N, C-alpha and C positions, 0 to 999 in steps of 0.2 A: 956587372957584365962579365968581368973576368972569372968570378966564381961560377956564374951560370954557365959560361963556356966550358970550364973544366968539368963540371958535373955532367953536362950534356955530352961532352966529348967522350968521357968514360963510358957512359951509357950507349953512345953511338957505336963505339968499338965492339961492345958486347953483341949489339944487334946488327952489325954490318951495315950501318947507315952511312950514306955518302957524306964524307966530311970535306966536300969541296963545294965551290960556288957554282957548279955547272947546273944545278937544279934551280930554275928561275921561277919566282913567285910574283905575280902581279895582283895587287889589290885595286879594284876599281871603286872609287869613292873616297872622298877626303873629309867626310863628316865624322861624327862621334863613333859610329860603328866601324868605318873603314880605318881610321887612325888607331883605334883601340886594337883592331885585328892586326894591323901592321906592326905595332909596338910589341904585342904579345909574341908574334912570330920571331922578330929580330932578337928579342931578349931570350926566348926559350930555344930557338933553333938558329943560333947565330951564324951557322955555316951556310945558310941559304942566301941566295941573291934575291933581295926583296925590294920591290918598287911600288909606288902608289901612282895611279893615273886618275886624275879627278878633274871634273869640269869646273868645280868651284873650290876655292881655298879659303880657310878662315881669314877674315871674319865674314865671309859671304856665303856660308853654308846654312842649311836649315837648322843644323845643330846649334849654331851660334845664337839662335833665337829661343832656345829652350829654357824653361823655368829651372829644371834640374833637381827636383826632389827625388830622393832615392827611396821609393816605395814600391811594393809589389802590386801586381794585379791578379785577379782570379783567372784560372785557366779557362779558355774558351772551348767549345765543342771541337774535338779533333786534336787538341793539344795534350801533351803529356804533362800532367800537373807536377809530377816529381821532377821532371827535367826542367820545367819552367822555374820551379822553386830553387833548384841548384844554380841556374844561371843568375837568379836574383841574389842568392846568398854569396856566390862568388864575387859578384859586383859589390855587394855590401861590404864584404871583407876588404876588398881593394880600396874602397873609398875610406873605410875606417882606418886602414893602414896609412893612407895618404894624410888624413887629418891628424894623425898622431906622429907625423914626421915633420922635418924641417921644410918640406916642400909644400906644405898645406896652402900657404898664401899664394905662392907662384901658381899652384894648380887650381886655385879658386875653390877649394873645398872648405866648407864651414859646417858647423853643427849647432843646432838650436832646438829648443822645445817650442811646442805650439799646439794649436787645436785643429781637429779635423772632424769629418762626419763619419768616420769608420768605427765600427764596433770592435775591430781587431786589426792589427798590423803585424805580420810575421817578423819576429826577431827585432822589433823596435825597442828602443831603450826607454825605460821609465813609463811604459804604457799604463794608463788607468782610464776608467770611465769618468765622465764629468757629471756632477750632480746638478740638479735644477737650481740649487742655491748658488752654485758657482757660475752657472749661465747668467743668472740675474745679476750677480755681483760684477761680472766681467762684461755684461751687456752683449752676450754672444747670441748669434742666431739660434733658433730652436733646434735646427738640424745638427748642431754640433754634438758629437757623441763622446769624443775622447781627447786625451792630452798625452803627448809623447815626444820623444826626441828623434829628429831626422837629420841626415846628412844632406846638405844642399850644395850643388855643384854649379858654379858660374862657368858655363861653357865658353864664354868669351875669353876666359883665362885658361880653362882646361884644354881646349883644342890647341892653342899655341904651345902649351906645356907638352902635349902628346907629340906634336910635330917636332919640337926640339929633341925629345927623347928618340924619336925615330931617325932623324937626320944624324944625330950624334952617334948612333949605333951603326951608321953606314948605309941607311936607307936612302932612297932617291924618290923625289916627287916631281911628276910632270903634269902640267896643266893642259888638259885636252879632254875632249868628249869622245867616248867610245860608242860606236854605233853597232858593233858586231863582236860578240864574245868569242865565237868560234874562230874568227880570223886572228884574234889576239893569241889564241893557243898555238899558232904556228911559230911564235917567237918565245914561248915560255912553257913551263910544265903545269903550273897550277894558276888558275884564275879564280880570284875570290871576289864575288860580286856583292858589293856593299853600297849599291847606288840608291837605296831607299825608294822614294817615289819614282825615280827614274827607271826602276825595274819594270814598271808597268809597260813601258815602251821597249826597253832593251831586251828583256827575256824572250818574248813579252809575257806579262802576267796580268790577265784581266781582273784578278782579285785585288789589285792595288787601286787605291783611291786617295784623293787628297782630303786631309782634315785641316781645314783653314783655321788659323789662329791669329789673334792680334794681342799684343802685350805692350807694356810700357815700363820704364824704370824711373824711379824717383829718388831724390835725395831726402832720406828720412832716417837718419842715424839713430833716432830714438826708438825705432821699431826693432825689438829684440826677439820677438816670437813670430813663428809662422802661423798662417791661417790658410787651410786648404779644405774647401767645402764645395759641394755640388748642391746648390740650394733650389728646391722646387719653387720657392717664392720668387726666384729670378726668371722663371720660364715665361718668355714673351715672344718666342719665335721658334723656328725649326732647329735652332742651335742646341748644343748641350751646355747649358749655362752653369757657371760656377764662379768661384773666386779663388785665386792663388795669390797669396802675399808671402814672399820669401825674403827675409833679410840676407843680403849677400856681402861679399867682401867690400865692394865699393858703392853699393846702391841697394835699393829695395825693388824687387821684381813684383809686378802686378799683372796678372793675366787670368786665364781660366776659360777662354773662349774656344770652342771647337765646333766647326760647321762642316759637315760631310759634303763633299762635292764642289765646294766653292774653291776656285783656283786662281783668282787674281792676287797680285802682290801690292795692291794699293791700300794704304791705311784708310779705314772706313770711319768718317767723323761720327757717325751714329754709334758705332761700336766703341769709339773713344769715350763718348758720353756714358754709355752703359757700364764700361769697365770702371770709370772713375766713380760713378754713382754707387756701384756695388761695393767698391773698396771703401769709399768714404762713409757708407752707411754702417759698416761694421767697425771702422777705425776712423772716426771723425777728424783726428789730428792730421790725416793725409791731405785734407783740404788745403793746408798751407805748405805741403811738400812739393817743391818744383819738379816738373817733369823733365827728366834728362834726355830721354829718347823714347821713341815708340816705333813699332815695326810689325810686319806681317810675316808669317811663316806657314809653309805647307807641310804638315806632318805626313809621314809615309803610312797611311792607313791600310790595314789588311786584317782579315778575320783571324789569322794566326801568323805567328812568326815563321818565316821559312829559313831553316838552317839545315842544309842538305848538301851532301856530296854526290856528284854525278861523275862517274869514271868514264873517260873517253877512250883512253888506252892504258897500258900498264903504268906508265909514268906521266900520264896527263889526265887532269880532271878539272871540273868546275865546282866550286863551293859557293852556294848561295847563302847569304847572311843578310836578310832584309825583312821589312814588314813589321817593324817594332812599334808602329803607331805612335802613341804619346809616351811611350816608355823606353825610348832609345837609350837615354843615359843610365837609367836604372838597371838595364840588362846588358849594357855595352861590354863590360869587362868579362862577364860570365859567358856571353856568346862568343867573344874573342877567344877565350880559353877553350871553348868547345871546338872552334875551328882548328886550333893547334892539336887537340886530341884526335880530330878526324884525320888530319894530315899524318900523324904518327901511327895511329891504330890501323889505318888502311894500307900500311906498308908502302906508301908513296915514296918514302925515303930509302927504301931498301936498295942496295947495290944490285943492278940487273944481273950481274955475274954470280950473285949469291944463290945458293941452293936452298936458303932458308925460306 
């Protein structure tokens, strides 16, 4: 932090940026997107007064329920494919750096090889296609296409890690629900909206929708490889069926359910049976693995990620950073860095008395 402050301080003098804490930033939302954004700001712009206001705090956020594989997705209509790729690669580099550091265990970042149904994965390690002979030998589903290495993030460890980083850098967290962004601007300069699914009501944004998911964790230390597939053979309802099996720091994550529009938080016994059946059909040894926990989460579904700055006055703006659907962790750090770039490049930090 000291070195970051020195470097930024020198740059700030050259660009006549305010090096006082009179510029106030409020991040709304304490999930993976909100905390990543808050940490990026306090570490790269340490002279700002940054606080987080959130309705839910870890371990009670949607992000705490995520599987956490760092994989990209294809750009959707209306999205900038190059920008999306940059956000992913920035996040990938961040988690790679964490995994190669002394903080890996505390942050819950692991790396493992495994099988998936993709024919390519951008910048993955050791990627190769899987032969029919290997599928037979490993008793893999027919839809498996490739083998590669991925970073897996246990958000139940990573979110407290981010919170600790933010608080130790001087940030503040308040537990409260915000009902009006414009009113919040009366007491700060920059509001960064990272409320995920809550943006549907807060903004409001009619393009937001819930993606209901259910998952479980099991004690299965013998599972050393991941399996991530979206199997047509599992299709038996209006859901997007699949199976995610990720070995993590302290357990094995099992999930893969995504149902658009379903919004309750009750564990579904029928889904429990389906999840178990899918996992045990591809890894029979899981039948003897005790279930440690199971839960339901509502992902913030949207047709595209919204990362946008709206200027209200010369030194007041709203930045929206939400709508990451099922890819919140994989794009979290890259989108947070983009928020920092927006703040700097839009001259929000310029001294109002400057003629620059």
